[in-house]
C-alpha positions as CSV (number, residue, x, y, z in Angstrom):
1,X,17.4,-11.2,-13.3
2,X,16.2,-11.9,-16.9
3,X,17.4,-14.6,-19.1
4,X,16.3,-16.9,-22.0
5,X,16.3,-20.6,-21.4
6,X,14.6,-23.7,-22.9
7,X,13.0,-26.2,-20.5
8,X,11.5,-29.4,-21.9
9,X,10.4,-27.7,-25.2
10,X,8.6,-24.8,-23.4
11,X,9.8,-21.5,-25.0
12,X,10.4,-18.9,-22.3
13,X,10.6,-15.2,-22.8
14,X,11.0,-14.0,-19.3
15,X,12.3,-15.6,-16.2
16,X,12.5,-13.8,-12.8
17,X,14.6,-15.0,-10.1
18,X,14.4,-13.7,-6.5
19,X,17.2,-11.4,-5.5
20,X,14.9,-9.0,-3.3
21,X,14.7,-8.8,0.4
22,X,11.0,-9.2,1.3
23,X,10.9,-8.6,4.9
24,X,12.0,-5.7,7.4
25,X,15.2,-3.9,6.4
26,X,16.7,-2.4,9.5
27,X,19.5,0.0,8.7
28,X,22.8,-0.6,10.2
29,X,23.2,1.1,13.6
30,X,19.6,1.3,14.3
31,X,18.6,0.3,17.8
32,X,15.3,-1.6,18.0
33,X,12.8,-1.1,20.6
34,X,12.4,-4.0,23.2
35,X,8.6,-4.3,22.5
36,X,7.6,-5.0,18.9
37,X,3.9,-5.1,19.3
38,X,1.9,-3.1,16.6
39,X,-1.6,-1.8,17.3
40,X,-3.3,-0.5,14.2
41,X,-6.9,0.9,13.9
42,X,-8.7,-1.1,11.2
43,X,-11.8,1.0,10.5
44,X,-14.6,-1.7,11.2
45,X,-15.2,-5.4,12.0
46,X,-13.9,-7.7,9.3
47,X,-16.7,-9.8,7.6
48,X,-14.2,-12.7,6.9
49,X,-10.6,-13.6,7.0
50,X,-10.9,-16.1,4.2
51,X,-8.5,-15.0,1.4
52,X,-11.0,-16.4,-1.2
53,X,-13.9,-14.3,0.1
54,X,-12.4,-11.2,1.3
55,X,-13.0,-7.9,-0.6
56,X,-10.2,-5.6,-1.8
57,X,-9.9,-2.5,0.5
58,X,-12.2,-4.1,3.2
59,X,-11.2,-4.4,6.9
60,X,-10.6,-8.1,6.3
61,X,-8.4,-7.4,3.4
62,X,-5.8,-5.5,5.7
63,X,-5.6,-8.5,8.1
64,X,-5.4,-11.2,5.4
65,X,-2.4,-9.2,4.0
66,X,-0.5,-10.2,7.1
67,X,-1.8,-13.7,7.4
68,X,-1.4,-15.0,3.9
69,X,0.9,-14.7,1.0
70,X,0.5,-15.2,-2.7
71,X,2.8,-16.1,-5.5
72,X,4.0,-12.5,-5.6
73,X,4.0,-9.5,-3.2
74,X,5.0,-5.9,-3.4
75,X,8.0,-4.2,-1.9
76,X,8.1,-0.6,-0.1
77,X,8.0,1.0,-3.6
78,X,4.9,-1.0,-4.8
79,X,7.0,-3.0,-7.2
80,X,6.0,-6.8,-7.8
81,X,8.6,-9.1,-6.2
82,X,8.5,-12.8,-5.5
83,X,6.4,-14.0,-2.6
84,X,5.6,-17.8,-2.3
85,X,7.1,-18.2,-5.9
86,X,10.9,-17.8,-6.2
87,X,10.7,-17.3,-10.0
88,X,8.3,-17.5,-13.0
89,X,8.4,-17.8,-16.7
90,X,6.2,-16.7,-19.5
91,X,5.8,-18.4,-22.9
92,X,6.6,-16.6,-25.9
93,X,2.9,-16.0,-26.8
94,X,2.2,-14.8,-23.4
95,X,-0.5,-17.3,-22.5
96,X,1.3,-19.8,-20.3
97,X,2.9,-18.9,-16.9
98,X,4.9,-21.3,-14.9
99,X,5.6,-20.5,-11.3
100,X,8.4,-22.2,-9.3
101,X,7.6,-22.3,-5.6
102,X,10.2,-21.7,-3.1
103,X,11.6,-25.0,-1.5
104,X,10.5,-25.9,1.9
105,X,7.3,-23.9,2.2
106,X,5.2,-24.8,5.1
107,X,1.7,-23.9,6.5
108,X,1.8,-22.6,10.1
109,X,0.8,-26.1,11.4
110,X,4.0,-27.6,9.8
111,X,2.3,-29.1,6.8
112,X,4.0,-28.8,3.4
113,X,2.5,-26.1,1.2
114,X,2.4,-27.4,-2.3
115,X,1.3,-26.1,-5.9
116,X,-1.9,-28.2,-5.3
117,X,-3.0,-25.7,-2.5
118,X,-3.1,-23.0,-5.1
119,X,-5.0,-25.1,-7.5
120,X,-7.5,-25.9,-4.7
121,X,-7.8,-22.2,-3.8
122,X,-8.5,-21.1,-7.4
123,X,-10.9,-23.8,-8.1
124,X,-12.8,-23.1,-5.0
125,X,-12.9,-19.4,-5.9
126,X,-14.8,-20.0,-9.2
127,X,-16.9,-22.8,-7.7
128,X,-20.5,-21.5,-7.7
129,X,-21.4,-23.7,-4.8
130,X,-19.0,-22.0,-2.3
131,X,-21.0,-18.7,-2.6
132,X,-17.8,-16.9,-3.4
133,X,-18.2,-13.3,-4.7
134,X,-14.6,-12.7,-5.6
135,X,-14.2,-15.4,-8.3
136,X,-14.5,-12.8,-11.1
137,X,-10.9,-11.9,-10.5
138,X,-9.8,-15.1,-12.2
139,X,-12.0,-14.2,-15.3
140,X,-10.4,-10.8,-15.2
141,X,-7.1,-12.4,-15.2
142,X,-8.3,-14.3,-18.3
143,X,-7.5,-17.7,-16.9
144,X,-8.7,-20.3,-19.2
145,X,-12.4,-21.3,-18.7
146,X,-12.9,-19.1,-15.6
147,X,-15.8,-17.2,-17.1
148,X,-17.5,-20.4,-18.4
149,X,-17.1,-21.9,-15.0
150,X,-18.6,-18.9,-13.2
151,X,-21.5,-19.1,-15.7
152,X,-22.0,-22.7,-14.8
153,X,-20.9,-24.0,-18.2
154,X,-17.9,-26.1,-17.0
155,X,-16.9,-27.6,-13.7
156,X,-14.2,-25.9,-11.6
157,X,-11.8,-28.7,-12.6
158,X,-11.7,-27.2,-16.1
159,X,-10.0,-24.1,-14.9
160,X,-6.7,-23.4,-16.6
161,X,-4.4,-24.1,-13.6
162,X,-2.5,-27.3,-12.7
163,X,0.2,-28.5,-10.4
164,X,3.0,-30.0,-12.6
165,X,4.5,-31.4,-9.5
166,X,4.7,-30.1,-5.8
167,X,6.7,-27.1,-6.7
168,X,5.6,-26.0,-10.0
169,X,2.3,-24.3,-10.9
170,X,1.3,-23.8,-14.5
171,X,-1.4,-21.3,-15.4
172,X,-3.0,-21.1,-18.9
173,X,-4.6,-17.8,-20.0
174,X,-7.3,-17.4,-22.8
175,X,-5.3,-14.4,-24.1
176,X,-2.2,-12.5,-23.3
177,X,-2.8,-10.4,-20.3
178,X,-0.2,-7.6,-19.5
179,X,-1.4,-7.0,-16.0
180,X,-1.6,-10.7,-15.0
181,X,1.3,-10.5,-12.6
182,X,-0.1,-7.5,-10.8
183,X,-3.3,-9.5,-10.2
184,X,-1.4,-12.2,-8.3
185,X,-1.2,-10.1,-5.2
186,X,-5.1,-10.0,-5.0
187,X,-6.3,-12.2,-2.1
188,X,-8.5,-14.4,-4.3
189,X,-5.2,-15.8,-5.8
190,X,-3.7,-16.6,-2.3
191,X,-3.5,-20.3,-1.5
192,X,-5.8,-21.9,1.3
193,X,-4.8,-25.0,3.3
194,X,-6.7,-27.7,1.5
195,X,-6.3,-30.1,4.2
196,X,-8.0,-27.8,6.8
197,X,-10.6,-26.2,4.6
198,X,-11.7,-29.7,3.5
199,X,-12.1,-30.8,7.0
200,X,-13.8,-27.6,8.4
201,X,-15.4,-25.8,5.3
202,X,-17.4,-23.4,7.2
203,X,-15.3,-22.8,10.3
204,X,-11.6,-23.1,9.2
205,X,-10.9,-19.4,9.9
206,X,-11.8,-19.7,13.6
207,X,-8.7,-19.4,15.7
208,X,-9.0,-22.9,16.9
209,X,-8.7,-24.3,13.4
210,X,-6.8,-21.5,11.6
211,X,-3.8,-22.2,9.4
212,X,-2.0,-19.6,7.3
213,X,1.2,-19.3,5.2
214,X,2.0,-15.6,5.7
215,X,4.2,-13.8,8.2
216,X,1.6,-14.0,11.0
217,X,-1.1,-16.5,12.2
218,X,-4.4,-15.8,14.0
219,X,-4.5,-16.1,17.7
220,X,-7.8,-14.5,18.7
221,X,-10.8,-12.8,17.2
222,X,-13.2,-10.8,19.5
223,X,-16.1,-9.7,17.4
224,X,-16.6,-6.0,17.1
225,X,-13.4,-5.3,19.1
226,X,-10.1,-6.7,17.9
227,X,-8.2,-9.4,16.0
228,X,-4.9,-10.6,17.4
229,X,-2.1,-12.2,15.3
230,X,1.3,-13.5,16.2
231,X,4.6,-14.4,14.3
232,X,4.3,-17.4,12.1
233,X,7.6,-19.2,13.0
234,X,7.2,-21.4,9.7
235,X,7.0,-18.3,7.4
236,X,9.7,-18.3,4.8
237,X,11.1,-14.9,6.0
238,X,10.5,-15.3,9.8
239,X,14.1,-14.6,10.6
240,X,13.9,-11.1,8.9
241,X,10.6,-10.2,10.5
242,X,10.7,-7.8,13.5
243,X,7.1,-7.1,14.6
244,X,6.1,-10.0,16.8
245,X,2.4,-9.5,17.1
246,X,-0.2,-7.2,15.7
247,X,-3.6,-6.0,17.2
248,X,-6.3,-4.8,14.6
249,X,-8.9,-2.6,16.3
250,X,-12.4,-2.5,14.9
251,X,-12.9,1.3,15.4
252,X,-15.3,3.0,13.0
253,X,-15.0,6.4,14.9
254,X,-12.1,8.6,13.9
255,X,-12.5,10.5,17.1
256,X,-12.0,7.2,19.1
257,X,-9.0,6.5,17.0
258,X,-7.5,9.9,17.7
259,X,-8.0,9.7,21.5
260,X,-6.3,6.2,21.7
261,X,-3.6,7.3,19.5
262,X,-2.9,10.3,21.5
263,X,-2.8,8.1,24.6
264,X,-0.2,6.0,23.0
265,X,-2.6,2.9,22.7
266,X,-2.6,3.0,18.9
267,X,0.5,3.2,16.7
268,X,-1.2,3.6,13.2
269,X,-4.6,4.8,12.7
270,X,-7.0,4.1,9.8
271,X,-7.9,7.6,9.0
272,X,-7.3,11.2,10.2
273,X,-9.8,13.8,11.2
274,X,-9.7,17.0,9.1
275,X,-9.1,19.2,12.1
276,X,-6.2,17.2,13.5
277,X,-4.6,16.7,10.1
278,X,-4.4,20.5,9.6
279,X,-2.9,20.9,13.1
280,X,-0.3,18.2,12.5
281,X,0.6,19.6,9.1
282,X,1.8,22.7,11.0
283,X,3.2,21.2,14.1
284,X,4.3,17.4,13.6
285,X,4.0,16.5,9.8
286,X,6.4,13.5,10.4
287,X,3.4,11.7,11.9
288,X,1.3,11.9,8.8
289,X,1.9,9.2,6.3
290,X,-0.1,9.3,2.9
291,X,-0.5,6.8,0.0
292,X,-2.2,7.8,-3.4
293,X,-4.5,4.8,-4.2
294,X,-5.9,3.4,-7.4
295,X,-9.5,4.5,-6.6
296,X,-12.2,7.0,-6.4
297,X,-14.5,7.8,-3.5
298,X,-18.0,7.8,-5.1
299,X,-21.7,7.8,-4.4
300,X,-23.5,5.0,-6.1
301,X,-27.0,5.4,-7.5
302,X,-29.4,2.5,-7.5
303,X,-30.2,2.6,-11.1
304,X,-32.9,-0.1,-10.7
305,X,-35.2,2.2,-8.5
306,X,-37.0,5.2,-9.5
307,X,-36.2,8.1,-9.6
308,X,-32.5,7.0,-10.1
309,X,-33.4,4.9,-13.1
310,X,-33.5,8.3,-14.9
311,X,-30.0,9.3,-16.0
312,X,-31.0,12.9,-16.1
313,X,-31.6,12.9,-12.2
314,X,-28.2,11.0,-11.6
315,X,-26.5,13.6,-13.9
316,X,-28.1,16.6,-12.2
317,X,-27.0,15.6,-8.7
318,X,-23.6,14.7,-10.1
319,X,-23.1,18.1,-11.6
320,X,-24.4,20.0,-8.6
321,X,-21.7,19.3,-6.0
322,X,-18.8,21.6,-5.7
323,X,-15.8,19.2,-5.5
324,X,-13.2,21.8,-4.8
325,X,-15.1,22.9,-1.7
326,X,-15.5,19.3,-0.6
327,X,-11.7,18.4,-0.9
328,X,-10.5,21.6,0.5
329,X,-12.9,22.4,3.3
330,X,-14.3,18.9,4.2
331,X,-11.8,16.3,3.5
332,X,-8.8,18.5,3.2
333,X,-6.1,16.0,3.1
334,X,-4.5,16.4,-0.4
335,X,-7.3,14.4,-2.2
336,X,-7.6,15.5,-5.9
337,X,-11.2,16.2,-7.0
338,X,-12.6,13.4,-9.1
339,X,-14.7,14.0,-12.2
340,X,-14.4,10.4,-13.6
341,X,-13.9,7.1,-11.8
342,X,-10.4,6.3,-13.2
343,X,-7.6,8.0,-11.2
344,X,-4.9,10.0,-12.9
345,X,-2.1,7.8,-11.5
346,X,-2.0,5.1,-14.2
347,X,1.2,5.5,-16.3
348,X,0.6,6.8,-19.9
349,X,-3.3,7.0,-19.4
350,X,-5.1,10.3,-19.7
351,X,-8.5,9.9,-18.2
352,X,-11.7,11.3,-19.6
353,X,-12.6,14.9,-18.8
354,X,-16.4,15.6,-18.7
355,X,-17.7,18.8,-20.3
356,X,-19.1,20.1,-17.0
357,X,-15.7,19.8,-15.4
358,X,-14.6,23.0,-17.3
359,X,-17.8,24.9,-16.6
360,X,-18.1,27.5,-13.8
361,X,-20.1,26.2,-10.8
362,X,-23.0,28.6,-11.5
363,X,-23.3,27.2,-15.0
364,X,-23.2,23.6,-13.7
365,X,-26.0,24.5,-11.2
366,X,-28.2,26.0,-14.0
367,X,-27.8,22.9,-16.1
368,X,-28.5,20.6,-13.2
369,X,-31.8,22.5,-12.4
370,X,-32.7,22.1,-16.1
371,X,-32.2,18.3,-15.9
372,X,-34.3,18.0,-12.8
373,X,-37.0,20.1,-14.4
374,X,-36.9,17.9,-17.5
375,X,-37.2,14.9,-15.2
376,X,-40.4,16.4,-13.7
377,X,-39.1,17.9,-10.5
378,X,-39.8,21.3,-9.2
379,X,-40.4,23.4,-6.0
380,X,-43.9,21.9,-5.9
381,X,-42.7,18.5,-6.6
382,X,-39.2,18.2,-5.0
383,X,-36.9,15.3,-5.5
384,X,-36.5,13.2,-2.2
385,X,-33.2,11.6,-1.7
386,X,-31.9,9.2,1.1
387,X,-28.1,9.3,1.4
388,X,-26.6,6.1,3.1
389,X,-23.1,5.9,4.5
390,X,-21.2,3.6,6.8
391,X,-20.3,4.9,10.3
392,X,-17.5,7.5,10.2
393,X,-17.2,11.1,11.1
394,X,-15.6,11.8,7.7
395,X,-18.3,10.1,5.8
396,X,-21.0,11.9,7.9
397,X,-19.3,15.3,7.2
398,X,-19.2,14.8,3.5
399,X,-22.7,13.6,3.4
400,X,-23.9,16.7,5.3
401,X,-22.0,18.9,2.9
402,X,-23.4,17.1,-0.2
403,X,-26.8,17.3,1.2
404,X,-26.5,21.1,1.7
405,X,-25.3,21.5,-2.0
406,X,-28.2,19.5,-3.3
407,X,-30.6,21.4,-1.1
408,X,-29.8,24.5,-3.2
409,X,-31.4,22.6,-6.1
410,X,-34.6,22.2,-4.1
411,X,-33.7,18.5,-3.3
412,X,-34.9,17.0,0.0
413,X,-32.2,14.9,1.5
414,X,-32.4,12.4,4.4
415,X,-29.2,10.9,5.9
416,X,-29.0,7.2,6.8
417,X,-26.0,6.0,8.8
418,X,-25.2,2.3,9.0
419,X,-22.6,0.0,10.8
420,X,-20.2,-1.5,8.3
421,X,-21.7,-5.0,8.0
422,X,-25.3,-3.7,7.8
423,X,-24.1,-1.2,5.2
424,X,-22.5,-4.0,3.1
425,X,-25.7,-6.2,3.4
426,X,-27.9,-3.4,2.2
427,X,-25.8,-2.5,-0.7
428,X,-25.5,-6.2,-1.8
429,X,-29.3,-6.5,-1.6
430,X,-29.9,-3.3,-3.5
431,X,-31.6,-1.9,-0.4
432,X,-30.5,1.8,-0.9
433,X,-31.2,4.8,-3.2
434,X,-27.8,6.7,-3.1
435,X,-24.9,5.1,-1.1
436,X,-21.4,6.1,-0.1
437,X,-19.1,3.8,-2.1
438,X,-15.8,3.4,-3.8
439,X,-14.5,2.5,-7.3
440,X,-11.2,0.8,-6.6
441,X,-8.8,-1.1,-9.0
442,X,-6.4,-4.0,-8.1
443,X,-4.0,-3.4,-10.9
444,X,-2.7,-0.4,-12.8
445,X,-4.9,-0.3,-15.9
446,X,-8.2,1.4,-16.4
447,X,-10.1,-2.0,-16.9
448,X,-9.5,-2.8,-13.2
449,X,-12.1,0.0,-12.3
450,X,-14.1,0.0,-15.5
451,X,-14.9,-3.7,-15.5
452,X,-16.9,-3.3,-12.3
453,X,-19.6,-1.3,-14.2
454,X,-20.3,-4.0,-16.8
455,X,-23.7,-5.9,-17.0
456,X,-24.0,-8.4,-14.2
457,X,-20.6,-7.9,-12.6
458,X,-20.5,-8.8,-9.0
459,X,-19.1,-5.6,-8.0
460,X,-21.7,-3.5,-9.9
461,X,-24.0,-2.5,-7.0
462,X,-25.6,0.2,-9.2
463,X,-27.2,-2.2,-11.5
464,X,-26.1,-0.1,-14.4
465,X,-25.9,-2.1,-17.7
466,X,-25.0,-0.6,-21.1
467,X,-24.2,-3.0,-24.0
468,X,-22.0,-0.4,-25.8
469,X,-19.9,0.1,-22.6
470,X,-19.4,-3.6,-22.3
471,X,-18.6,-3.9,-26.0
472,X,-15.7,-1.3,-25.8
473,X,-14.2,-3.1,-22.8
474,X,-14.3,-6.3,-24.4
475,X,-12.8,-4.9,-27.6
476,X,-10.1,-3.3,-25.5
477,X,-9.2,-6.6,-23.9
478,X,-8.2,-8.0,-27.3
479,X,-6.0,-5.0,-28.2
480,X,-2.3,-5.3,-27.3
481,X,-1.3,-1.8,-28.5
482,X,-1.5,0.4,-25.4
483,X,-2.4,3.7,-27.0
484,X,-5.3,2.2,-28.9
485,X,-6.5,0.1,-25.9
486,X,-6.5,3.4,-23.7
487,X,-8.3,5.2,-26.5
488,X,-11.2,2.6,-26.1
489,X,-11.1,2.9,-22.3
490,X,-11.7,6.8,-22.6
491,X,-14.7,6.1,-24.9
492,X,-16.0,3.7,-22.3
493,X,-15.5,6.5,-19.6
494,X,-17.4,8.9,-21.8
495,X,-20.5,6.4,-21.8
496,X,-20.2,6.1,-18.1
497,X,-20.0,9.9,-17.6
498,X,-23.2,10.4,-19.6
499,X,-25.1,7.7,-17.7
500,X,-23.7,8.8,-14.3
501,X,-24.5,5.5,-12.4
502,X,-22.0,6.8,-9.8
503,X,-21.0,10.3,-8.7
504,X,-17.1,10.7,-8.4
505,X,-16.1,13.0,-5.6
506,X,-12.4,12.5,-5.0
507,X,-9.5,10.3,-5.7
508,X,-8.1,8.5,-2.6
509,X,-5.0,9.8,-0.9
510,X,-5.2,7.7,2.2
511,X,-3.6,9.5,5.1
512,X,-2.9,8.0,8.6
513,X,-1.3,9.0,11.9
514,X,1.8,6.8,12.3
515,X,4.0,7.0,15.5
516,X,7.4,8.4,14.6
517,X,9.3,5.4,16.0
518,X,7.3,3.0,13.7
519,X,9.4,2.5,10.5
520,X,9.0,0.5,7.3
521,X,5.8,2.4,6.0
522,X,5.7,1.8,2.2
523,X,6.9,4.7,0.0
524,X,4.4,3.8,-2.7
525,X,1.6,1.3,-3.0
526,X,-1.5,2.1,-5.2
527,X,-3.3,-0.9,-3.8
528,X,-2.9,0.5,-0.4
529,X,-1.1,-2.7,1.0
530,X,0.9,-2.1,4.2
531,X,2.7,-5.2,5.5
532,X,3.5,-5.5,9.2
533,X,6.4,-7.9,8.4
534,X,8.1,-4.8,6.7
535,X,7.8,-2.6,9.8
536,X,9.7,-2.3,13.0
537,X,9.8,-0.1,16.1
538,X,13.0,1.8,16.9
539,X,14.2,2.6,20.5
540,X,13.0,6.1,21.6
């Protein structure tokens, strides 16, 4: 519902009021199963369940989705709808947002949830002393003073967010930001219980201290095995929630996932093995659920270490892989081949097409050999590469295939497998040469992915830094005209292609096995969010 009103001299150009159902929608006449306990494979052990610290797309991100809720949330079609806020308004210049919280909001321990909890959480996210590495999201949202605070130039209290009263939150931006609302469903913007975090700053996410505001609350966490959550009776839509409890299994093995799925022990897997996907596509396609995501599967080069400080070496390896073979024969689950980091699902955006994308594969290989020769490598002096990937049959198969393709260039490849947390630590420390990675966006705009390649960005694990690239992104951020802004992004993509700090492989099309009696799977969600509160089991 949109309308124009005037409140206390504050000119409003948009007001959204909640008319959407935000929990499970069970069709009339459907008989529910007696047991409503969901078991889902989660890929790996979560490193944290703190909304302010969890990385997008990580195992912890999946669980935090069910434990906490931000100002807004997405429905089954991926559309932004009210969450903890029942409405919001925007000033006529687009730089001030006011969120009206729903009345009667409570934390799971019964304490009132207020606008001050959001202020506390956001200040905590940009506070350098907390060790938070997701605070850059507030700078991306252009919240006033966020960047200066992250640079140590201002205290966290200078952040452009304040509680006008217990139910009204005001956010001031440094410039109009069209994608601001989409950012609000990122975990960094979720509230945290100030009264608990202040008392147990380093241990508040342990089950004995844990307090949440989402549809579920943490009950147990067995490291490297499982996380258990149960219905939060104080959640605003608890009466409409059907799934009573959820178990998230830390299974990095797709084979183990498959065996437990077949045995009926898992209702939703994290991935699907290629062989089983092809079998199911023929026999039981209704058990396969896919979501196109706003991200690309890539290999990251450590541009700070020889020989990958040489763009010719990086570009040669990037050109030499046959993406069509990889997506058709190795991954084989409908993933589009990727030649740039920005996916092709952003409305009105035409991503950059590298020149080598249009070349025949043999011509690409010839140019790749020339680039390696130019860099000083030959049969007598071969290039040595270590490919690092986290534990997963799919990642291993892809790494083996890529190693075989590089071998035809005369490149010697060693494979290095790491468990999830060790893999994250190695990448964070720069202790890798070439590593399996991803370029993922949190909002439907090219900058959501491209920003992570700017100089000094916390998500820039490659160490790549190009002032011209950064200048284009900064210029684009000040342009309100979409075609002009998108043209600048394509220029930035061209710089990224020439420098090749990462090797795009495919765009994510996340496919899972889902039991046929489990309903409420999203129809569309580029962020990949799947909320347990929207789901339910029907009687068999």
